[in-house]
C-alpha positions as CSV (number, residue, x, y, z in Angstrom):
1,M,85.3,152.2,-76.4
2,S,85.7,148.1,-74.5
3,Y,84.1,144.9,-75.5
4,T,83.4,141.9,-73.5
5,P,83.9,138.6,-74.3
6,Q,80.1,138.1,-74.8
7,Q,79.9,141.3,-77.0
8,I,82.8,139.9,-79.4
9,A,81.2,136.7,-79.6
10,G,77.7,138.4,-80.4
11,A,78.8,140.3,-83.6
12,L,81.4,137.4,-84.7
13,D,81.2,135.0,-88.0
14,Y,83.8,132.4,-86.9
15,A,85.0,130.5,-89.7
16,L,86.1,127.3,-90.8
17,L,86.7,127.3,-94.8
18,S,89.7,124.7,-94.8
19,P,89.8,122.2,-97.8
20,T,90.7,119.8,-95.6
21,A,88.1,120.6,-92.9
22,T,86.4,116.8,-92.2
23,E,83.3,116.0,-90.1
24,E,85.2,115.8,-87.1
25,N,86.7,119.2,-87.9
26,I,82.7,120.9,-88.4
27,R,81.2,119.5,-85.6
28,K,83.8,120.5,-83.4
29,G,84.1,123.9,-84.6
30,A,79.6,124.1,-84.2
31,N,80.7,123.1,-80.4
32,F,82.9,125.9,-79.8
33,C,80.4,128.3,-81.0
34,V,78.2,127.5,-79.1
35,Y,80.2,127.1,-76.2
36,H,81.4,130.6,-76.5
37,G,77.9,132.4,-77.4
38,I,79.1,133.3,-80.9
39,K,76.9,134.5,-83.3
40,C,77.4,132.9,-86.7
41,F,78.9,129.6,-87.4
42,C,80.7,130.2,-90.9
43,V,81.3,126.9,-93.3
44,S,81.4,126.0,-97.1
45,S,78.2,124.9,-98.2
46,A,79.2,121.1,-98.0
47,N,79.4,121.4,-94.8
48,V,76.1,123.3,-93.9
49,L,74.3,120.2,-93.5
50,T,76.6,118.9,-90.9
51,A,76.9,122.3,-88.6
52,S,73.6,123.1,-88.5
53,Q,72.5,119.2,-86.8
54,F,75.3,121.6,-84.0
55,H,74.8,125.1,-84.0
56,G,71.4,126.9,-85.0
57,N,73.0,130.0,-87.3
58,V,75.2,128.2,-90.2
59,A,76.3,130.5,-93.0
60,S,77.3,129.4,-96.1
61,V,79.5,130.9,-98.3
62,I,78.7,131.2,-101.8
63,G,81.1,131.4,-104.8
64,F,84.0,131.2,-102.6
65,P,86.4,131.9,-102.8
66,H,87.0,134.0,-105.9
67,G,83.3,134.9,-107.2
68,N,83.6,134.1,-110.9
69,V,81.5,131.0,-111.0
70,H,78.4,130.9,-113.2
71,P,75.5,133.3,-111.7
72,A,73.5,129.8,-112.6
73,A,75.5,128.1,-110.4
74,K,76.2,130.8,-107.6
75,E,72.1,131.0,-107.0
76,E,72.1,126.7,-107.5
77,E,74.6,126.9,-104.6
78,A,72.9,129.3,-102.5
79,L,69.6,127.2,-102.4
80,C,71.2,123.9,-101.9
81,A,73.0,125.8,-98.6
82,I,69.1,126.8,-97.4
83,N,67.8,123.9,-98.2
84,A,70.3,122.1,-95.6
85,G,70.0,124.8,-93.3
86,A,72.2,127.6,-93.5
87,R,70.3,131.1,-92.2
88,E,73.2,133.2,-93.8
89,L,74.9,133.4,-97.4
90,D,78.2,135.0,-97.6
91,V,78.3,135.5,-101.7
92,V,81.4,136.6,-103.4
93,I,80.5,138.6,-105.8
94,N,81.9,138.4,-109.5
95,Y,85.0,141.0,-108.6
96,G,86.7,140.5,-111.5
97,R,84.1,141.0,-114.0
98,F,83.1,143.8,-111.9
99,R,86.6,145.1,-111.9
100,G,86.5,145.1,-116.0
101,G,83.8,147.4,-116.1
102,D,80.8,144.5,-115.7
103,E,78.6,146.5,-113.6
104,G,75.5,144.3,-114.2
105,I,76.9,141.1,-112.8
106,V,76.8,142.2,-109.7
107,L,72.7,142.8,-110.1
108,N,72.3,139.4,-112.2
109,E,73.7,137.4,-109.6
110,L,72.4,139.0,-106.3
111,R,69.0,139.8,-107.1
112,P,67.8,136.5,-107.4
113,I,70.1,134.6,-104.1
114,C,68.4,137.4,-102.4
115,N,65.0,137.3,-103.4
116,A,65.0,133.7,-102.3
117,A,67.1,133.9,-99.3
118,H,64.5,136.3,-98.1
119,R,61.7,134.3,-98.9
120,C,63.1,131.8,-96.3
121,D,64.5,134.5,-94.0
122,V,67.7,134.0,-94.7
123,I,70.5,137.1,-94.4
124,V,73.0,137.7,-97.7
125,K,75.9,139.5,-97.7
126,A,78.1,140.8,-100.8
127,I,81.2,140.3,-100.1
128,L,83.4,142.5,-102.5
129,E,87.3,141.5,-101.7
130,T,87.8,145.4,-101.2
131,Q,92.1,144.9,-101.4
132,E,91.3,143.8,-105.2
133,L,89.1,147.1,-106.1
134,S,89.6,150.9,-105.7
135,P,87.9,153.1,-103.3
136,Q,85.8,154.4,-106.3
137,Q,84.9,150.3,-107.0
138,I,84.2,150.0,-103.6
139,D,81.6,152.7,-103.1
140,R,80.1,151.8,-106.3
141,A,80.0,148.0,-105.7
142,S,78.6,148.7,-102.3
143,Q,75.4,151.0,-104.2
144,L,74.7,148.1,-106.6
145,C,74.6,145.4,-103.9
146,I,72.2,147.8,-101.8
147,E,70.0,148.0,-104.8
148,A,70.2,144.2,-105.2
149,E,68.8,144.4,-101.4
150,V,71.6,142.5,-99.9
151,D,71.2,142.9,-96.0
152,Y,75.3,143.2,-95.4
153,L,78.3,144.5,-96.8
154,K,81.3,142.4,-96.3
155,T,84.6,143.4,-97.1
156,S,86.9,140.4,-97.9
157,T,87.3,136.6,-98.2
158,C,91.1,136.6,-96.3
159,S,94.0,138.2,-95.5
160,P,94.9,141.5,-96.2
161,G,91.0,142.0,-96.1
162,A,89.6,144.6,-93.8
163,T,90.9,148.3,-93.7
164,P,89.5,151.2,-92.2
165,E,89.3,153.1,-95.5
166,A,87.7,150.4,-96.9
167,V,85.1,150.1,-94.4
168,E,84.3,154.0,-93.8
169,I,83.2,153.9,-97.8
170,M,81.1,150.6,-97.4
171,L,79.3,152.6,-93.8
172,D,79.3,155.7,-96.2
173,V,77.8,154.2,-98.8
174,A,74.8,152.1,-96.6
175,C,74.3,155.2,-94.2
176,G,70.5,155.4,-93.9
177,T,69.4,152.4,-96.0
178,G,69.4,150.0,-93.1
179,V,72.4,147.8,-94.9
180,K,75.1,146.7,-92.2
181,V,78.6,146.3,-92.3
182,K,81.0,143.3,-92.0
183,A,84.3,144.1,-91.3
184,S,86.3,140.6,-92.8
185,G,89.9,139.0,-93.4
186,G,93.0,140.1,-91.3
187,I,91.2,140.6,-87.7
188,K,93.5,138.8,-85.6
189,C,93.5,140.7,-82.3
190,Y,91.4,142.7,-80.0
191,A,92.6,145.9,-81.1
192,D,91.6,144.8,-84.5
193,A,87.8,144.0,-83.2
194,V,87.4,146.8,-81.0
195,K,88.6,149.5,-84.8
196,F,85.6,147.9,-86.2
197,L,83.2,147.2,-84.0
198,D,83.7,151.6,-82.5
199,M,83.7,152.0,-86.8
200,G,80.3,150.8,-86.9
201,C,80.6,147.5,-87.7
202,K,78.0,144.8,-86.8
203,R,79.4,141.7,-87.7
204,L,82.9,140.3,-87.7
205,G,84.6,137.6,-89.6
206,T,87.6,136.0,-88.9
207,S,88.4,132.2,-88.1
208,R,89.7,133.2,-84.2
209,Y,87.8,134.0,-81.5
210,L,90.0,133.9,-77.9
211,E,92.6,135.8,-79.5
212,L,90.1,138.3,-79.7
213,L,89.7,138.7,-76.1
214,P,90.9,141.6,-74.1
215,C,93.8,141.1,-71.8
216,E,93.8,141.7,-68.6
217,T,95.4,144.7,-69.1
218,D,93.4,146.3,-71.8
């Protein structure tokens, strides 16, 4: 299937997560998203207030990038982001603890965040960091995140990131639940965007936009 620039922009979470990002960078990033009709502008929690002044749908990463902060700290970061204007939260699960067999950590972290977010009509996306998990672990982590009542399952925070194999598992687990899938990490061109949108992903996460547009020959 072919996609227009508007369709790609409408599925895109445009991320600006550099630790060196200034307020001016955030302002320019937000205005870029507005100009191109990009669905969501994703920033760190400290930059939500600035971003929200320029874009109406700001996402904040929570527990970024490794997910291994205390659950109470994640909940507090989520609340601070919501109070600053975040309309979506991208929460990194503690995949290290999960890999070690602690399934309870996923539910204990996500349930309070989902409860607080949903009271404010804020969307929650759980980042599994799928490149660190086996297929069986991706399946189980997806089940736990859905049990915690997240709105989206998300592959990764960075490259190599999303793979068709991981996304297929997540889509299969989410089928019939109402939970959607976001492919993120390593999406660098139009062909990458098409691949994951065709599979059924409803969001794409990347720090690119113009590079994802179809060429005249596509």
